[in-house]
C-alpha positions as CSV (number, residue, x, y, z in Angstrom):
1,X,14.4,-18.2,1.5
2,X,12.0,-15.4,0.4
3,X,8.3,-15.4,1.1
4,X,5.1,-15.2,-1.0
5,X,3.3,-12.4,-2.5
6,X,1.0,-11.2,0.2
7,X,-2.3,-9.6,-1.3
8,X,-5.0,-9.1,-3.6
9,X,-2.6,-10.3,-6.4
10,X,-2.4,-13.5,-4.2
11,X,-5.9,-14.4,-4.5
12,X,-5.0,-16.2,-7.8
13,X,-2.1,-18.3,-6.5
14,X,-1.9,-21.7,-7.7
15,X,-0.3,-24.7,-5.9
16,X,3.0,-23.4,-6.6
17,X,3.3,-20.0,-4.8
18,X,5.8,-16.9,-5.0
19,X,8.3,-16.1,-2.1
20,X,10.0,-12.4,-1.6
21,X,13.3,-10.2,-2.3
22,X,15.7,-7.2,-2.2
23,X,16.0,-3.7,-2.6
24,X,17.2,-0.3,-1.1
25,X,16.3,3.2,0.0
26,X,18.1,6.3,-0.7
27,X,18.1,9.7,0.8
28,X,18.8,12.9,-0.6
29,X,21.7,14.9,1.0
30,X,20.9,18.3,2.1
31,X,23.0,21.1,1.0
32,X,23.6,24.8,1.6
33,X,23.1,24.9,5.4
34,X,25.7,27.5,5.9
35,X,25.0,29.7,2.9
36,X,24.3,33.4,4.1
37,X,20.7,34.4,2.7
38,X,20.5,37.1,0.2
39,X,18.0,40.0,0.1
40,X,15.7,40.1,-2.9
41,X,16.7,42.5,-5.7
42,X,14.4,45.5,-5.9
43,X,13.7,44.6,-9.6
44,X,13.5,40.8,-9.0
45,X,10.5,39.5,-6.7
46,X,11.5,37.0,-4.1
47,X,10.6,33.6,-5.0
48,X,7.7,32.2,-2.9
49,X,8.5,29.3,-0.7
50,X,8.0,25.8,-2.4
51,X,4.7,24.2,-1.8
52,X,4.8,21.4,0.6
53,X,4.9,17.9,-1.2
54,X,1.5,16.0,-1.0
55,X,1.0,12.6,-0.1
56,X,0.3,10.0,-1.6
57,X,2.7,11.3,-4.4
58,X,1.1,11.0,-7.9
59,X,2.8,8.3,-9.8
60,X,0.6,7.1,-12.8
61,X,2.0,3.6,-13.3
62,X,0.8,0.1,-12.7
63,X,1.1,-0.3,-8.8
64,X,1.2,3.7,-8.6
65,X,-1.3,6.3,-7.4
66,X,-3.4,9.0,-9.5
67,X,-4.6,12.1,-8.3
68,X,-7.6,13.4,-10.1
69,X,-9.4,16.8,-9.4
70,X,-13.0,16.7,-9.0
71,X,-13.5,20.4,-8.7
72,X,-15.4,22.4,-6.3
73,X,-18.8,20.9,-4.6
74,X,-20.6,21.8,-1.5
75,X,-20.4,18.2,-0.4
76,X,-17.9,15.6,-0.8
77,X,-18.4,13.9,-4.4
78,X,-18.0,10.4,-4.8
79,X,-15.8,8.5,-7.4
80,X,-15.8,4.9,-8.6
81,X,-13.4,2.8,-10.4
82,X,-14.1,-0.5,-12.2
83,X,-12.2,-3.6,-10.5
84,X,-13.2,-6.7,-12.3
85,X,-16.9,-7.0,-12.4
86,X,-17.7,-4.2,-9.6
87,X,-17.5,-0.5,-9.0
88,X,-15.1,-0.1,-6.2
89,X,-15.4,3.4,-4.1
90,X,-12.3,5.6,-4.5
91,X,-10.8,7.8,-1.6
92,X,-11.8,11.6,-2.0
93,X,-9.8,14.3,-0.1
94,X,-10.1,18.1,0.0
95,X,-12.9,20.5,0.8
96,X,-15.4,22.8,-1.0
97,X,-12.9,24.7,-3.0
98,X,-11.4,21.4,-4.7
99,X,-12.1,17.8,-4.1
100,X,-9.3,15.3,-5.2
101,X,-9.7,11.6,-5.9
102,X,-6.9,9.3,-4.8
103,X,-6.8,6.3,-7.4
104,X,-4.9,3.2,-6.9
105,X,-3.7,1.4,-10.1
106,X,-3.5,-2.2,-10.1
107,X,-0.1,-3.9,-10.9
108,X,-1.9,-5.7,-13.6
109,X,-2.9,-2.6,-15.5
110,X,-1.9,-2.5,-19.0
111,X,-0.2,1.2,-20.1
112,X,-2.7,3.5,-21.7
113,X,-5.9,5.2,-21.1
114,X,-7.9,4.6,-17.7
115,X,-10.9,6.5,-16.0
116,X,-12.8,6.9,-12.9
117,X,-16.6,7.8,-12.7
118,X,-17.0,11.1,-10.7
119,X,-20.5,11.4,-8.8
120,X,-21.6,14.9,-7.5
121,X,-25.0,15.5,-6.0
122,X,-27.2,17.1,-8.6
123,X,-25.0,16.2,-11.7
124,X,-24.9,13.5,-14.1
125,X,-22.1,10.9,-13.8
126,X,-19.0,11.9,-15.5
127,X,-15.7,9.9,-16.5
128,X,-12.3,11.4,-15.6
129,X,-9.5,9.9,-17.8
130,X,-6.1,9.7,-16.9
131,X,-3.0,7.9,-18.7
132,X,-1.1,5.2,-17.1
133,X,2.5,5.0,-18.1
134,X,4.6,1.7,-18.5
135,X,6.8,0.7,-15.6
136,X,9.3,-1.9,-15.6
137,X,9.8,-3.7,-12.1
138,X,12.9,-5.6,-11.2
139,X,12.9,-9.3,-11.7
140,X,14.9,-12.2,-10.2
141,X,15.7,-15.5,-11.4
142,X,16.1,-18.2,-8.9
143,X,16.6,-22.1,-9.0
144,X,15.1,-23.7,-6.3
145,X,13.7,-27.2,-5.0
146,X,10.1,-27.9,-6.1
147,X,9.6,-28.9,-2.4
148,X,10.1,-25.1,-1.8
149,X,7.4,-23.9,-3.6
150,X,4.9,-26.7,-4.0
151,X,2.0,-27.0,-1.3
152,X,0.8,-30.2,0.3
153,X,-2.7,-30.8,0.0
154,X,-3.4,-29.8,3.5
155,X,-1.6,-26.6,3.2
156,X,-3.3,-25.8,-0.1
157,X,-6.8,-26.2,1.6
158,X,-5.8,-23.9,4.4
159,X,-4.5,-21.4,2.1
160,X,-7.7,-21.4,0.2
161,X,-9.8,-20.9,3.4
162,X,-7.5,-17.9,4.5
163,X,-7.5,-16.6,1.1
164,X,-11.4,-16.2,1.2
165,X,-11.3,-14.7,4.7
166,X,-8.7,-12.0,3.3
167,X,-10.6,-11.3,0.6
168,X,-13.7,-10.0,2.8
169,X,-11.0,-8.1,4.8
170,X,-9.8,-6.3,1.6
171,X,-13.2,-5.2,0.7
172,X,-13.7,-3.2,3.8
173,X,-15.0,0.2,3.2
174,X,-15.5,2.8,5.9
175,X,-16.4,6.6,5.2
176,X,-14.7,7.3,8.8
177,X,-13.7,4.5,11.2
178,X,-15.1,5.6,14.5
179,X,-12.3,7.6,16.4
180,X,-10.2,8.1,13.5
181,X,-9.4,11.5,12.0
182,X,-6.9,12.1,9.2
183,X,-5.3,15.5,8.8
184,X,-3.1,14.2,6.3
185,X,-2.3,11.0,4.2
186,X,1.6,11.3,4.7
187,X,2.6,8.1,6.5
188,X,5.7,7.4,8.9
189,X,7.9,4.5,8.3
190,X,6.4,1.8,10.5
191,X,9.5,0.4,11.7
192,X,13.4,1.4,11.5
193,X,15.3,-1.0,9.3
194,X,16.8,-1.6,5.6
195,X,14.4,-2.1,2.9
196,X,15.0,-5.6,2.1
197,X,12.5,-6.1,-0.7
198,X,10.6,-3.2,-2.7
199,X,7.3,-3.2,-4.1
200,X,6.8,-4.8,-7.5
201,X,9.5,-7.2,-7.8
202,X,8.8,-10.2,-9.7
203,X,10.5,-13.5,-8.8
204,X,11.0,-16.6,-11.3
205,X,11.4,-19.8,-9.7
206,X,12.8,-22.3,-12.0
207,X,11.7,-20.3,-15.0
208,X,8.2,-20.0,-13.8
209,X,6.8,-16.3,-13.2
210,X,5.1,-15.5,-9.7
211,X,3.1,-12.8,-8.6
212,X,4.9,-9.4,-8.0
213,X,5.8,-8.4,-4.5
214,X,2.8,-6.3,-3.4
215,X,4.4,-4.5,-0.5
216,X,7.4,-3.3,1.1
217,X,9.7,-5.7,3.2
218,X,11.8,-3.9,6.1
219,X,14.5,-5.9,7.8
220,X,14.6,-5.5,11.6
221,X,15.3,-7.9,14.6
222,X,12.6,-9.9,16.2
223,X,10.7,-8.0,18.9
224,X,11.3,-4.7,17.2
225,X,8.2,-2.5,17.9
226,X,6.0,-1.6,15.0
227,X,4.0,1.7,15.0
228,X,0.9,2.7,13.2
229,X,1.9,4.9,10.3
230,X,-1.5,6.7,10.1
231,X,-4.6,6.7,12.7
232,X,-6.6,3.7,12.0
233,X,-9.1,1.0,13.3
234,X,-8.0,-2.6,13.8
235,X,-10.1,-4.6,11.4
236,X,-8.2,-8.1,11.3
237,X,-5.8,-10.1,13.5
238,X,-4.8,-13.5,12.6
239,X,-1.9,-16.0,12.2
240,X,-2.0,-17.1,8.3
241,X,-0.2,-19.8,6.5
242,X,1.8,-17.6,4.2
243,X,1.6,-14.1,6.2
244,X,2.2,-15.6,9.6
245,X,0.9,-13.1,12.2
246,X,-1.0,-10.5,10.7
247,X,-2.6,-7.2,11.4
248,X,-4.9,-4.9,9.1
249,X,-5.7,-1.4,9.8
250,X,-8.6,0.6,8.1
251,X,-7.7,4.4,7.7
252,X,-11.0,5.2,6.1
253,X,-12.6,5.3,2.5
254,X,-10.9,2.1,1.3
255,X,-7.4,3.0,2.4
256,X,-6.2,0.0,4.5
257,X,-2.6,-1.1,5.5
258,X,-1.2,-4.6,6.4
259,X,1.4,-5.8,8.6
260,X,2.7,-9.4,8.2
261,X,5.2,-12.1,9.9
262,X,4.7,-10.5,13.4
263,X,5.9,-12.0,16.4
264,X,3.6,-10.4,18.8
265,X,0.2,-8.4,18.1
266,X,-0.9,-6.5,21.0
267,X,-4.3,-5.4,19.7
268,X,-7.9,-6.8,19.0
269,X,-10.4,-6.3,16.3
270,X,-12.0,-2.7,16.8
271,X,-9.1,-1.0,18.7
272,X,-8.3,2.4,17.4
273,X,-4.8,3.5,16.9
274,X,-3.4,6.9,16.7
275,X,-0.2,7.5,14.4
276,X,3.0,6.4,16.2
277,X,1.3,4.1,18.3
278,X,3.1,0.9,18.9
279,X,0.8,-2.1,18.4
280,X,2.8,-5.3,17.3
281,X,6.5,-6.5,16.9
282,X,8.7,-7.7,14.0
283,X,9.0,-11.7,13.6
284,X,9.6,-14.3,11.4
285,X,6.3,-16.2,11.4
286,X,4.5,-17.6,8.3
287,X,6.4,-18.7,5.1
288,X,9.7,-16.7,5.6
289,X,13.4,-17.4,6.5
290,X,14.2,-14.5,8.6
291,X,12.7,-11.6,10.6
292,X,11.2,-8.6,8.9
293,X,8.1,-6.7,8.3
294,X,6.1,-6.9,5.3
295,X,4.1,-3.7,5.0
296,X,1.2,-3.3,2.6
297,X,-0.9,-0.3,1.4
298,X,-4.3,-0.8,-0.3
299,X,-6.3,1.8,-2.0
300,X,-9.7,0.9,-3.9
301,X,-8.8,-2.7,-3.2
302,X,-5.7,-2.4,-5.0
303,X,-2.1,-2.7,-3.3
304,X,0.0,0.2,-4.1
305,X,3.6,1.1,-3.6
306,X,3.9,2.4,0.2
307,X,7.0,4.5,-0.7
308,X,4.5,6.7,-2.4
309,X,3.1,7.7,1.1
310,X,6.2,8.4,2.7
């Protein structure tokens, strides 16, 4: 049986709670491996090599990422986005030639105009507008026993305690965690396996909508090692009702990642990991029916599609 939504969206869960889903990952074939290279024509200049793809990929849809130019500046500018009743810092990358704001777009965002506020030393705050396009994520309709999705009073009380703690973890913002230096935001897949549930999938249980799936599920055997997709500092290790064994990593400037349903956690809060370091193992803990990794990526307190970072 599937497991519930795991993130900021889950902060509004009621006594009936959503459980997870299915998807797939396709790789494009490589062609032309044996083609003989042709010299450039004297009248036609050779094409320059394609620029390397940047990550995260820009995809301005609910659950996606916007990349907005902040222009040149001697020092790193700041950028803020309004999330509910507070202004949340936005991740900014680049150098004095051009700075770029990397903005996570909440799944609940309505298509249309959106903006962030750019703050540069010596300059007035200025809005940077962008357009959010619509995106239709997959849906599944399931008939299940009410006992499957109803929480007992004891379980509901535990969930609410854990929800409040997780909200504090998700509000973490560190300019640069000690010992963490990121040369790129391109992530590696944390564990090999089949993608068993994709980001954004919404399930309907007995005709009632649940919160969309806010991460990527990767099916793998219990005990399979999980590696850090980027350098990061451990900011939370715990055993939770829905998520089971869970670890959160802070990669800096509001870029966080979470790993759930773990059978083993070999780190403590404060540990620093480099990309590729094994730090936990796949399991089936929490509210799940089979072993897999639930992997979530958060930007400016917003869960976004991890696939955009791969």
